[in-house]
N, C-alpha and C positions, 0 to 999 in steps of 0.2 A: 271447474275441472280439477282433476287431481293429477300430480305427477307420479308416475309409478316406475318401478324398476324391476326387471326380472333378468336373471342370468341368461345369456345366450351363447351356445356353443356353435360358432359359425362353421366349423370343420364338419360337424354332423348334420348340417342343413339338409342334404339329400335324403337322410333317413328319418327326419322328424315326422311324426304322425300329426294328425289334425287335432289331437287332444291338446288343448292349450296349457302351457306351463303356468304355475300359480303366480299370481301378481303379488309382489312385495311392495307394499305402500312406503313411499320414501319420506313421508312426513311434510310434504309441501303441496299446497293447493295452488296450482298455476296452470295456465293454458299455453300450449305449444312450447314446451320446455327446450332449452338448449343447454347441455351440460358439458363441462370441460373439466378434466383432472389436471392438476399442476402441483408437483412436488408433494403429493399425498392429499392435497386439499381439492374440494370439489366446488365448482362455481355453476349456479343455475340461473339462467336468464328466461324471462317469459314475455309473451305477448301482453300488451296493454300499457297505456300512458307513454312515458319516455324510456321504457324498457327497464323495468326493475330487475335487480339480481341479488342473489343470496350466496353465502359461503358456508361450507361444512367441512369437518375433518373426516367424516364418514358419508358415503353415498346415501346412507339411511338417515342422515341428519344427526342432531338438530341443526337447522339452517338459521343463520344470522343475516338479516337483511343488510345489504351494503349501501344501497342507494339506487340511483338511476344512471343509465349511460349518458343521457343528455339533461342538461339543466333547462333547456328551452327547446323549442322546435328545431329539428335539423333543417339544413338547407336544401329542401326538396319542395318542388312545386306540386303539392297535393293536399286536399282538404284533410286527409288523415294523418297529417304530419305531427299531431300531438297525441295520437293513439296508435302506436306502432305495433306491428305484428311480427310474428314468426322469426325471431332472432336465430341466427346460425353462427356459431363461433369456432374459430380454428386458430391454432398458433402456427405461423409460417416463419421460419428463420428469426425467431426471438420476438416476433411482433404478433399481437392478436388482431385478427380480422373478424369483424362482427358485421354481418350482413342482415338486413331487416327489410320489411315492407310497409308501405303506407298505401291505404286504399280505404274502401267502404264496402260493407257486406253486399254481395251480389253485383258488384261493379267490376268492369275491366279497366277503369281508369285508375291505374296502379303504378307504383314506383318501387324499385328495389334500390336501397341506399347502403352506404358502407361507412363504418367508423373503425378506427384503429386505436390500440393502446399498447404500450410496452410493458404494463404492469398489472392491468386489470383493476387498478385503484380508481375509486370515484373521483371524477375531475381530471382524469388522465386521458379521456377519449378525444381523438381528433376527428371531426366531421369531414367526410370527403364527398358528401352530396350523393347525387343519383348515379347508379351504374347502368340500369336499363329501365325503360318505362313502356307502358302500353295504354291505349293502342298506339303503336308507333307508325311511321311512314313506309317501313320496309319490313317484308316478311322475314321471320316469323312474328315480329312484334306487332304486326296488324292483327294477328289471330290469337296470340297467347295472352295470358293474364300474368303480369310482372309481380307476382307475389310468391311466398314460400321459397326464398333463396336458399342454396346449399352449395358450398364450396368443396371441391375434391381436388387435392394435389397428389399427383403420382409419385412414386419413389424416385423417378428421374427428374421431377421438378415441374412438369407440365401441369397447368392449373385450368379447371373447368368450373363453370357456374351452371348448375341445374336450377330449374325453376318451373313454375306452372301451376295452374289451378282451374279446373273445369275448362271451358272454352276449348283449347287445343292441347290438353293434357300436359305432359312433362317433356321439357326440352332441355338441351345442354349446348352451351357455347364455350369455346376456349377463351381464356382471359389473357390479356397482355401482361407483361412484366409490370408490377405495381399492383395487380389484381384488382384494379378499379375500373378497367375499361375492357369491354368485350372485343374479340376479334371481329372480323367482318360478318355481317348477318348471314352471308351465304355459307359460313362454316357451322352454323347452328343445325342441329338435328333433333328430331323427336326420339326419345328413348323409352317412353311408355304411353300407352294409349288404351282407353276404353271407349270404343266408337259408338257405344249404346247410349241412348237417353241424353242426359245433359252432361256426359263425359266426366263422371264423378271421381276424378283423381286429382290429389294435390299433395302438399306437404312431402316432397320426396327428400330423401336423405341417402347419400352413398357413402358406404364404408369399404375399407380394404382390409382383407385378412388373406395374406399371400397363400395361394396364387390368385384369389378371386376378389373382384369388386361385387359388392352386394348393393342392389338398388332396392330401397324400402319406400313404399308409397302408402299414403292413407287414402283409402277408397271408400266412397259412400257419403252419407249426410253426417256432417260433423256436429251440429249443435242446433239450437232453436227447438229442442224436443218439447213436446207437449203431451201431457198425461192422456188427453182424450184423442190424440191423433199421432201416435208414434209412427214412424216409417215402418214399412213392411219389414218383417224380420230378415236380417241379412243385408238390408240396404243401408243400415246405419254404418258409421265408421268401423273400419277393420284395417288391419296392417297386412299388405301383401309384399311379396319380395321375389326377386329373381337374381341371378348371379352371371357373371361373365369374367373371362380372363383379360378382357380389354376394357378400359375405362369408358369406351364408347359403345359398348354393347357388341352383339345383342345380348340382353339380359334374359336368361331362360329360367322358367320355373321348374318345379320338380318333374313335371310331365314332358319337359323340353319345349314348351311353347314360349315364344318371344313376347316380352311384355309390351313391345311396340306393336304387337298384333293381338292384344287383348289378354295376354297371359299374366301370371302372377299367382304364387302360392300363398294362401292365407296363413300367416304365421301367428296372428293373435286377433281374436274377435270376441264379441260379447260372450260372457260366460260367468256363472255364479253371480257375484255382486257387481262385476265389472261390465259396464255398457259403453259401447262405441269407443273402443281405444284407438288412438291415433296420435298425430303430432310427434312422431317418433324420431329417435336418433340413436346413435351408438357411441358410448364412451369407453375408453380403455382404461381399467383400473391400474393402480401402480404395480400389481403383480402380474399384469398382462392380460387379465380376463377381459373379454369383451362383454359389455352389458348393454342391452336393449332397454331404453327408457321410452315412456310415452305418457300422455295424459288420458284419462278416462273419466266417465261419470259413474257415480254409484247408484245402483237400482234404488237404493233407499232414499236418495236425495235427487235423482235425475230430474224429477218434475219441478224442482226449484230453480233449475238453470235456465 
C-alpha cells in the first residue's frame, strides 16, 4: 500500500463534484497511515509489527524511519499483539495519545489499546493496555469489531472514541478523563451504517473544521486483491464522508442522507493509477491547510499485494 496526500478544502465540501482530485504521492509505502504535524515536522505511523513511524520536514517527504512505538508486545490479551493495526494519533494537553488495534484478518476477536508519549521519541511511549475489546459481554461490544480506533476531542474538551469494522459498522462512545476508559456502554451510539451485504464500513476518522465535524469512512473491500478475481467495480475501497454541526451526528452527505441510514458522499475512489483508496485521515499543516491523506494500491502493482 502507498500513503498518499491530496489537498482537501473542507469548507467547499457541499459543492465538490464526483470528479476526484489528483493524488499526490507522499513518498512513503505504508498501510493505514496516521499523520500528525508538530512544529512544522510531520510524523507518520503505520499498520504492522510494533507500529513503525517516520519523520519528515515536508508532508511530501523524504521520510526518515524513527523506530517503533513498542519494543515488545503491548499488554493486551490478543494473538495479534505483535502485529498491530490502524494507529490513530492526537495531541491533547501536551500529551500524545496513540490508539491502535490488535486482531486477525476476518475476526471479531479484537482489542483497541492505547499508548502515550510526551515527546514522540522512540522509547518514550507508555503502554496503557486495552481500552475496549470485542466480542464483549455488553452491547454494543457484543456486536461490533474493536478495531480502527479514532479519537475526537471537541473544542470544549469532550472526548469520544469512534471505532468499528464490518459486523455492526461504525460506533462512538464518550471517554472518561484520562482518555483510556469508555463511559457506560449505554452511552455508545452507531454513527455510520451500511446495512447491505457484509456491512463493508471501517477505518472511520473524524475531523473538525468549524462549524462542522466531518466523518470519513473507508467503504468496501480493502485488500487481498487478485488479478484473476478483482471485486466488482465500485465495491473496492473508497472514501465516503458526511458532516454535522454536532460531534454525535447525524452526519449528512451531499444529498442530505444520514450516514447512519446508509448515506455517505464518495470523496475519493479508484481513478487513473489509483486503486482502492482508504485508511484515511486529516492533518492540519502549519499554515492551517487541512490535508486528506490515505493509502492506495497502484494499478501497475496492485496484483503484487
